[in-house]
BAMI-136027 format. One record per residue (C-alpha): y, z, x; residue number from 0. Coordinates in Angstrom, 1 decimal, always signed. Layout:
N
      yy      zz      xx  pos
       Y       Z       X  NUM
...
! end
This chain:
449
      yy      zz      xx  pos
    +0.0    +0.0    +0.0    0
    +2.4    +0.9    +2.9    1
    +1.8    -2.5    +4.5    2
    +2.4    -4.3    +1.2    3
    +5.7    -2.4    +0.7    4
    +6.8    -3.2    +4.2    5
    +6.1    -6.9    +3.9    6
    +7.9    -6.9    +0.5    7
   +10.9    -5.2    +2.0    8
   +11.0    -7.6    +5.0    9
   +10.9   -10.6    +2.6   10
   +13.8    -9.2    +0.6   11
   +15.8    -8.5    +3.8   12
   +15.0   -12.0    +5.0   13
   +16.3   -13.6    +1.8   14
   +19.4   -11.5    +1.8   15
   +20.0   -12.8    +5.4   16
   +19.4   -16.4    +4.2   17
   +22.2   -16.0    +1.6   18
   +24.5   -14.7    +4.4   19
   +23.6   -17.6    +6.7   20
   +24.2   -20.2    +3.9   21
   +27.5   -18.6    +3.0   22
   +28.7   -18.5    +6.6   23
   +27.4   -22.0    +7.6   24
   +26.9   -24.2    +4.4   25
   +25.4   -27.0    +6.4   26
   +22.3   -24.9    +7.0   27
   +21.4   -25.4    +3.3   28
   +19.9   -28.8    +4.0   29
   +18.0   -27.4    +6.9   30
   +16.7   -24.6    +4.6   31
   +15.6   -27.2    +2.0   32
   +13.7   -29.2    +4.7   33
   +12.0   -26.0    +6.0   34
   +10.7   -25.2    +2.5   35
    +9.1   -28.6    +2.3   36
    +7.7   -28.6    +5.9   37
    +6.2   -25.1    +5.8   38
    +5.0   -25.7    +2.2   39
    +3.2   -28.8    +3.2   40
    +1.7   -27.2    +6.3   41
    +0.4   -24.2    +4.2   42
    -1.2   -26.5    +1.6   43
    -2.7   -28.8    +4.3   44
    -4.2   -26.0    +6.3   45
    -5.7   -24.2    +3.3   46
    -6.7   -27.3    +1.5   47
    -5.1   -25.7    -1.5   48
    -8.0   -23.3    -1.7   49
    -6.0   -20.6    -3.6   50
    -3.6   -22.9    -5.4   51
    -1.0   -22.7    -2.7   52
    +0.9   -25.7    -4.3   53
    +1.8   -23.4    -7.2   54
    +3.3   -20.8    -4.7   55
    +5.3   -23.4    -2.9   56
    +6.5   -25.0    -6.1   57
    +7.5   -21.6    -7.5   58
    +9.6   -21.0    -4.4   59
   +11.3   -24.3    -4.8   60
   +12.1   -23.5    -8.5   61
   +13.7   -20.2    -7.5   62
   +15.7   -21.9    -4.7   63
   +16.9   -24.9    -6.7   64
   +20.2   -23.5    -7.9   65
   +21.0   -21.9    -4.5   66
   +20.4   -25.3    -2.9   67
   +22.6   -27.1    -5.4   68
   +25.5   -24.6    -5.1   69
   +25.4   -24.8    -1.3   70
   +24.9   -28.5    -1.0   71
   +21.3   -28.4    +0.1   72
   +20.0   -30.8    -2.4   73
   +19.6   -34.3    -1.2   74
   +20.1   -35.5    -4.7   75
   +20.2   -33.9    -8.2   76
   +16.5   -34.4    -8.8   77
   +15.4   -33.3    -5.4   78
   +13.5   -30.2    -6.4   79
   +11.9   -31.9    -9.4   80
   +10.6   -34.8    -7.2   81
    +9.4   -32.3    -4.6   82
    +7.6   -30.2    -7.1   83
    +5.9   -33.4    -8.5   84
    +4.8   -34.2    -5.0   85
    +3.2   -30.8    -4.4   86
    +1.5   -30.9    -7.8   87
    +0.0   -34.3    -7.0   88
    -1.0   -33.0    -3.6   89
    -2.8   -30.1    -5.4   90
    -4.6   -32.6    -7.6   91
    -5.9   -34.5    -4.5   92
    -7.3   -31.3    -3.1   93
    -8.4   -29.4    -6.3   94
    -8.7   -32.0    -9.1   95
    -7.6   -31.1   -12.6   96
    -9.0   -30.4   -16.1   97
   -10.4   -33.3   -18.1   98
    -8.4   -31.8   -21.0   99
    -5.2   -32.7   -19.2  100
    -5.3   -36.2   -20.7  101
    -3.1   -34.8   -23.5  102
    -0.2   -34.6   -21.0  103
    -1.0   -38.1   -19.7  104
    -0.6   -39.3   -23.3  105
    +2.8   -37.5   -23.4  106
    +3.9   -39.6   -20.4  107
    +2.7   -42.8   -22.2  108
    +4.9   -41.8   -25.1  109
    +8.0   -41.9   -22.9  110
    +7.4   -45.6   -22.0  111
    +8.8   -47.3   -25.1  112
   +12.1   -45.4   -24.6  113
   +12.3   -46.7   -21.0  114
   +11.5   -50.3   -22.2  115
   +14.4   -50.2   -24.7  116
   +16.8   -49.0   -22.1  117
   +15.6   -51.7   -19.7  118
   +16.8   -54.4   -22.3  119
   +20.4   -53.2   -22.1  120
   +22.5   -55.9   -20.6  121
   +25.8   -53.9   -20.3  122
   +26.7   -54.0   -16.6  123
   +28.6   -50.8   -16.8  124
   +25.4   -48.9   -17.5  125
   +23.4   -47.7   -14.5  126
   +20.0   -48.0   -16.1  127
   +18.0   -46.6   -13.2  128
   +20.3   -43.5   -12.9  129
   +20.3   -43.0   -16.6  130
   +16.5   -43.1   -16.9  131
   +15.9   -40.9   -13.9  132
   +18.4   -38.3   -15.0  133
   +16.9   -37.9   -18.4  134
   +13.2   -38.3   -17.7  135
   +12.7   -36.5   -14.4  136
   +12.4   -33.2   -16.3  137
    +9.8   -34.4   -18.8  138
    +7.8   -36.2   -16.1  139
    +7.9   -33.0   -13.9  140
    +6.7   -31.0   -16.9  141
    +3.8   -33.4   -17.6  142
    +2.7   -33.5   -13.9  143
    +2.9   -29.7   -13.6  144
    +1.0   -29.3   -16.8  145
    -1.8   -31.7   -15.8  146
    -2.4   -29.6   -12.7  147
    -2.2   -26.2   -14.3  148
    -3.9   -26.7   -17.6  149
    -6.9   -24.3   -17.7  150
    -6.7   -23.6   -14.0  151
    -8.1   -20.1   -13.4  152
    -6.0   -17.6   -11.7  153
    -6.0   -13.8   -11.3  154
    -3.1   -11.9   -13.0  155
    -2.2   -10.4    -9.6  156
    -2.0   -13.8    -8.1  157
    +0.2   -15.0   -10.9  158
    +2.5   -12.1   -10.1  159
    +2.6   -13.4    -6.5  160
    +3.8   -16.7    -7.9  161
    +6.6   -14.9    -9.7  162
    +7.6   -13.0    -6.6  163
    +7.7   -16.3    -4.7  164
   +10.0   -17.6    -7.3  165
   +12.1   -14.4    -7.3  166
   +12.8   -14.2    -3.6  167
   +15.2   -17.1    -3.4  168
   +16.8   -15.8    -6.7  169
   +17.6   -12.7    -4.7  170
   +19.3   -15.0    -2.1  171
   +21.2   -16.6    -5.0  172
   +22.4   -13.2    -6.2  173
   +23.5   -12.1    -2.8  174
   +25.3   -15.4    -2.3  175
   +27.2   -14.8    -5.6  176
   +28.4   -11.4    -4.4  177
   +29.6   -13.0    -1.1  178
   +31.3   -15.8    -2.9  179
   +33.0   -13.5    -5.5  180
   +32.9    -9.9    -4.5  181
   +35.4    -8.8    -7.2  182
   +34.6   -10.0   -10.7  183
   +37.6    -8.2   -12.2  184
   +40.0   -10.4   -10.2  185
   +38.8   -13.8   -11.5  186
   +37.9   -13.1   -15.2  187
   +40.8   -14.0   -17.4  188
   +39.1   -15.4   -20.5  189
   +35.8   -15.6   -22.4  190
   +34.7   -19.1   -21.3  191
   +31.8   -19.6   -18.8  192
   +33.2   -18.7   -15.4  193
   +32.7   -20.9   -12.3  194
   +34.1   -18.3    -9.9  195
   +31.5   -15.7   -10.8  196
   +28.8   -18.5   -10.7  197
   +29.4   -19.4    -7.0  198
   +31.5   -22.4    -7.9  199
   +28.5   -24.1    -9.6  200
   +27.5   -24.6   -13.3  201
   +27.4   -21.2   -15.0  202
   +24.8   -22.4   -17.5  203
   +22.3   -23.3   -14.7  204
   +23.2   -20.1   -12.7  205
   +22.7   -18.0   -15.8  206
   +19.3   -19.7   -16.4  207
   +17.9   -18.9   -13.0  208
   +19.3   -15.4   -13.0  209
   +17.7   -14.8   -16.4  210
   +14.4   -15.8   -14.9  211
   +15.1   -13.4   -12.0  212
   +15.8   -10.6   -14.5  213
   +12.3   -11.1   -16.1  214
   +10.6   -11.4   -12.7  215
   +12.0    -8.1   -11.4  216
   +11.5    -6.4   -14.7  217
    +7.8    -7.1   -14.4  218
    +7.8    -5.9   -10.8  219
    +9.4    -2.7   -12.0  220
    +7.2    -2.0   -15.0  221
    +3.8    -3.4   -13.9  222
    +3.8    -3.4   -10.1  223
    +5.8    -0.4    -8.9  224
    +3.1    +1.9    -7.6  225
    +5.4    +4.4    -6.0  226
    +8.8    +6.0    -6.6  227
   +10.2    +4.0    -3.7  228
    +9.0    +0.7    -5.2  229
   +10.4    +1.7    -8.6  230
   +13.8    +2.4    -7.0  231
   +13.8    -0.8    -5.1  232
   +12.7    -3.0    -8.0  233
   +15.1    -1.2   -10.4  234
   +18.0    -1.8    -8.0  235
   +17.1    -5.5    -7.8  236
   +16.9    -5.7   -11.6  237
   +20.3    -4.1   -12.0  238
   +21.7    -6.3    -9.2  239
   +20.6    -9.6   -10.8  240
   +21.3    -8.5   -14.4  241
   +24.9    -7.7   -13.6  242
   +25.5   -11.1   -11.9  243
   +23.8   -12.9   -14.8  244
   +26.0   -11.2   -17.4  245
   +29.3   -11.9   -15.6  246
   +28.6   -15.7   -15.4  247
   +29.8   -15.5   -19.0  248
   +27.1   -18.0   -19.8  249
   +24.9   -16.4   -22.5  250
   +21.9   -18.6   -22.5  251
   +20.0   -17.2   -19.5  252
   +20.7   -13.6   -20.3  253
   +19.6   -13.9   -23.9  254
   +16.5   -15.8   -22.9  255
   +15.6   -13.0   -20.4  256
   +16.0   -10.4   -23.1  257
   +13.7   -12.3   -25.5  258
   +11.1   -12.8   -22.7  259
   +11.1    -9.1   -22.0  260
   +10.8    -8.2   -25.7  261
    +7.8   -10.5   -26.1  262
    +6.2    -9.0   -23.0  263
    +6.7    -5.4   -24.1  264
    +5.3    -6.2   -27.5  265
    +2.2    -7.8   -26.0  266
    +1.7    -4.9   -23.6  267
    +2.1    -2.3   -26.3  268
    -0.3    -4.1   -28.7  269
    -3.0    -4.2   -26.0  270
    -2.5    -0.6   -24.8  271
    -4.7    +2.3   -25.9  272
    -3.3    +5.5   -27.4  273
    -2.6    +7.0   -23.9  274
    -0.9    +3.8   -22.7  275
    +1.3    +3.6   -25.8  276
    +2.6    +7.1   -25.1  277
    +3.6    +6.0   -21.6  278
    +5.5    +3.1   -23.1  279
    +8.0    +5.5   -24.5  280
    +9.1    +6.0   -20.9  281
    +9.3    +2.3   -20.4  282
   +11.3    +1.7   -23.5  283
   +13.8    +4.5   -22.6  284
   +14.1    +3.3   -19.0  285
   +14.7    -0.3   -20.2  286
   +17.3    +0.9   -22.7  287
   +19.1    +3.0   -20.1  288
   +19.2    +0.2   -17.5  289
   +20.5    -2.3   -20.1  290
   +23.2    +0.1   -21.4  291
   +24.3    +1.0   -17.9  292
   +24.6    -2.6   -16.7  293
   +26.3    -3.7   -19.9  294
   +28.8    -0.8   -19.7  295
   +29.7    -1.6   -16.1  296
   +30.0    -5.3   -16.8  297
   +32.4    -4.5   -19.7  298
   +34.4    -2.3   -17.4  299
   +34.7    -5.0   -14.7  300
   +35.7    -7.7   -17.2  301
   +38.1    -5.5   -19.2  302
   +36.0    -5.8   -22.3  303
   +36.0    -9.6   -22.3  304
   +32.2    -9.8   -22.0  305
   +31.9    -8.2   -25.5  306
   +34.2   -10.8   -26.9  307
   +32.2   -13.5   -25.2  308
   +28.9   -12.4   -26.8  309
   +30.7   -11.9   -30.1  310
   +31.9   -15.5   -29.9  311
   +35.6   -14.5   -29.7  312
   +38.4   -15.8   -27.4  313
   +40.4   -13.5   -25.1  314
   +42.7   -12.5   -28.0  315
   +39.7   -11.5   -30.1  316
   +39.9   -14.4   -32.5  317
   +36.6   -15.7   -33.8  318
   +35.6   -19.2   -32.4  319
   +34.6   -21.8   -34.9  320
   +32.1   -23.3   -32.5  321
   +29.3   -20.9   -31.5  322
   +27.7   -23.2   -28.9  323
   +30.6   -24.4   -26.8  324
   +30.8   -27.9   -28.3  325
   +27.0   -28.5   -28.3  326
   +26.7   -28.5   -32.1  327
   +28.7   -31.7   -32.3  328
   +26.4   -33.4   -29.7  329
   +23.3   -32.2   -31.4  330
   +24.6   -33.5   -34.8  331
   +25.4   -36.9   -33.2  332
   +21.9   -37.0   -31.7  333
   +20.2   -36.2   -35.0  334
   +22.3   -39.0   -36.6  335
   +21.1   -41.4   -34.0  336
   +17.5   -40.4   -34.8  337
   +18.1   -41.0   -38.5  338
   +19.6   -44.4   -37.7  339
   +16.8   -45.3   -35.2  340
   +13.8   -43.3   -36.4  341
   +11.0   -45.5   -34.9  342
   +11.9   -46.3   -31.3  343
   +15.1   -44.3   -30.8  344
   +18.1   -45.7   -28.9  345
   +16.4   -45.7   -25.5  346
   +16.0   -43.2   -22.6  347
   +19.4   -42.0   -21.4  348
   +21.3   -44.1   -23.9  349
   +22.5   -41.2   -26.1  350
   +25.2   -40.3   -23.5  351
   +26.4   -44.0   -23.3  352
   +26.6   -44.4   -27.1  353
   +28.7   -41.2   -27.3  354
   +31.0   -42.5   -24.6  355
   +31.5   -45.8   -26.6  356
   +32.0   -44.2   -30.0  357
   +33.9   -41.0   -29.2  358
   +35.1   -41.6   -25.7  359
   +33.4   -38.4   -24.5  360
   +31.0   -38.7   -21.6  361
   +28.9   -35.7   -22.5  362
   +25.3   -35.3   -21.6  363
   +23.0   -33.6   -24.0  364
   +22.3   -29.9   -23.5  365
   +19.4   -29.9   -26.0  366
   +16.2   -31.6   -25.0  367
   +14.7   -31.5   -28.5  368
   +17.5   -33.5   -30.1  369
   +17.7   -35.8   -27.1  370
   +14.0   -36.6   -27.3  371
   +14.4   -37.4   -31.0  372
   +17.5   -39.6   -30.7  373
   +16.3   -41.5   -27.5  374
   +12.6   -41.8   -28.2  375
   +12.4   -41.7   -32.0  376
    +8.9   -41.2   -33.5  377
    +7.4   -41.3   -30.0  378
    +9.7   -38.3   -29.2  379
    +8.4   -36.5   -32.3  380
    +4.8   -36.9   -31.2  381
    +5.8   -35.9   -27.6  382
    +7.4   -32.7   -28.8  383
    +4.4   -31.8   -31.0  384
    +2.2   -32.1   -27.9  385
    +4.5   -29.8   -26.0  386
    +4.8   -27.2   -28.8  387
    +1.1   -27.1   -30.0  388
    -1.0   -27.5   -26.8  389
    -0.1   -24.1   -25.2  390
    -1.1   -22.2   -28.3  391
    -4.4   -24.0   -28.6  392
    -5.1   -23.1   -25.0  393
    -4.0   -19.5   -25.6  394
    -6.6   -19.0   -28.3  395
    -9.2   -18.6   -25.5  396
    -6.7   -17.2   -23.0  397
    -5.7   -13.8   -24.4  398
    -5.4   -12.1   -20.9  399
    -2.4   -14.3   -20.1  400
    +0.1   -11.5   -20.7  401
    +3.1   -13.7   -19.8  402
    +2.1   -16.5   -22.1  403
    +4.7   -15.9   -24.8  404
    +7.4   -15.1   -22.3  405
    +6.9   -18.3   -20.4  406
    +6.7   -20.4   -23.5  407
    +9.9   -18.8   -24.9  408
   +11.7   -19.4   -21.6  409
   +10.9   -23.1   -21.8  410
   +11.8   -23.4   -25.5  411
   +15.1   -21.5   -25.3  412
   +16.2   -23.0   -22.0  413
   +15.7   -26.6   -23.2  414
   +17.9   -25.8   -26.2  415
   +20.9   -24.7   -24.2  416
   +20.5   -26.3   -20.8  417
   +18.1   -29.2   -21.5  418
   +16.0   -29.9   -18.3  419
   +18.8   -30.1   -15.8  420
   +16.8   -27.9   -13.4  421
   +13.0   -27.9   -12.8  422
   +12.6   -24.3   -14.0  423
   +11.7   -25.0   -17.6  424
    +9.2   -27.7   -16.7  425
    +7.4   -25.5   -14.2  426
    +7.5   -22.2   -16.2  427
    +6.2   -24.1   -19.3  428
    +3.2   -25.3   -17.2  429
    +2.5   -21.7   -16.1  430
    +1.8   -20.8   -19.7  431
    -1.2   -23.2   -19.5  432
    -3.0   -21.3   -16.7  433
    -6.2   -19.5   -17.5  434
    -5.3   -16.0   -16.5  435
    -7.8   -13.2   -15.8  436
    -6.6    -9.6   -15.3  437
    -9.9    -9.0   -13.5  438
   -12.8   -11.3   -12.7  439
   -15.8   -10.3   -14.7  440
   -18.9    -9.1   -12.7  441
   -21.0   -11.9   -14.1  442
   -18.4   -14.6   -13.1  443
   -18.3   -13.2    -9.6  444
   -22.1   -13.5    -9.2  445
   -22.3   -16.8   -11.0  446
   -23.3   -20.0    -9.0  447
   -21.7   -22.3   -11.5  448
! end
């Protein structure tokens, strides 16, 4: 236990140092990105992916994506998605995949008609390649990750290692935010999403990854803190990340984290025996105290503006008509496009171009569901049904997957407020398809099959 704690501590210190290095010398960010790929490839090559190392490497990339973007480490916007796809394909070469994964191959086929429609566009002002890649890199990443992970067996403890691998660069992101903006009080003047408190990058995406970090270190605190020292450490990390997530003033990631935690606690409570349920009283109280304390401090640092933000008010306390920051209008326009083009849709990536022509606003969709409907029509409907139903069918024989609902909820809520701009929702969705065992049964250990 002592050696585990020491290695965990060293990894946290290392990632705090990485944040300091990237803040001091931004050029190192590209070097950092290359090192992840190189060391990741070496790890997978040497182990032949014996213990699903591609999932660990991909998880680390997911956690690092926003940090790389805000520090200029990404070689292009879809860098992490393409890299994750590469590692998933590499994993398939070494470890094959389930025959049932054809359902996600079919999902990929359903995207083709939308691509073909876009390919027929003759408007020279439209960059077809860029439009298709931007809008379909997320769904393709999701499908490839799902093909690899569907019904792949993994121990619950190993799944937690995957979460920790994802959480370590999120710690770096949080440290970087403190270095970039040490005083929240000095930069918060309204209730809109705040780029200063988000490291100069998109608050929505920063909030999303910090929300994921909140869930990761909550699980570390509640399920994997075997000593008081570990509890204090993980509790401090949770508070640290939660505070920076709240003061981005982007609500999506924080609300998603809360819902993920609620589903996890409900599942843990329902599976606990009488003695375990008594212990949960302490967990509930601890969770409530941490949340209240962080919220109170956030309110103090923002002069009460954070309450107005979550109450959908402006700085003067007036109620805003639009609850989703202009997203309702885009969603309504996309639903109208679907009603007008119900069979084939308007083509992959063309929703943004049509909005630009009709309203003059060059706004990309924040909602993956309405985008799929408007751009892929009936094929989009079938694609969404596959994504919504398949995880629950798998879960019927996968009840030991304690994070199933939390992972699924993260994907569903994230694609409704941040689409699939980052690779996180695609990868976390696929994690819900893993066949998780809390402990390998004795019979399975001795089996020759």
